[in-house]
N, C-alpha and C positions, 0 to 999 in steps of 0.2 A: 229885186234880188241882186245881191252884190256879186260882181264878177271878180274871179281870182285867176291868176295865171298859173297854169300847171304844165309841166313838161313831161311828155310821155316818151320813154325810151324803149323801142321795140326789143333791143338787146336785153334790157332789164326784164321785160315781160317774158322773153324766151327763157331766160335763166330761172325766173319764177315758175313757169310751167314745167321746166325740166325737173327742178327740185320737188315740186308737188307731185308730179307723175312718178318720180322715183320713190317717194314715200308711199305711194299707193301700189307699188309693185310693177310699174311699167318702165320699160327702158326705151325711151324714144330716141330717134336719131336727131342729130343737130338740125337737119333739114325739116324734120317734122315739127320741132318746137319753134323754129323760125316761121313756119307757115301758120302755126297757132298764134304766134305773136302778131303777125300781119293781119290775120283774121280778126283778132281782138281789137287792134287799132282801127280797122275799117268799121267794125261794129260800133265803137265809141263815136266815130265820126257820123255814121248813119243815124244814130240815136241822138245826135246833137249834144252829146256829152262833152265833146271836145271839138275844136276847129283845127284843121290842118293849116299850119303856117309854113310856107316855103322860105327857107333862109336864102338870102342873096349871097352868092359866092364871091 
């Protein structure tokens, strides 16, 4: 299987969830969508879909 490099941005995930929830009639708080984004990121790591890479500062 070929390996590809993918960058996951939790801010982008949070915005996606916010927009999708709004379309469905929900009005989530900023904190709620940030939590959903973090949970989604952790899920992708747990399922070995992505690997977390820590950037050197």
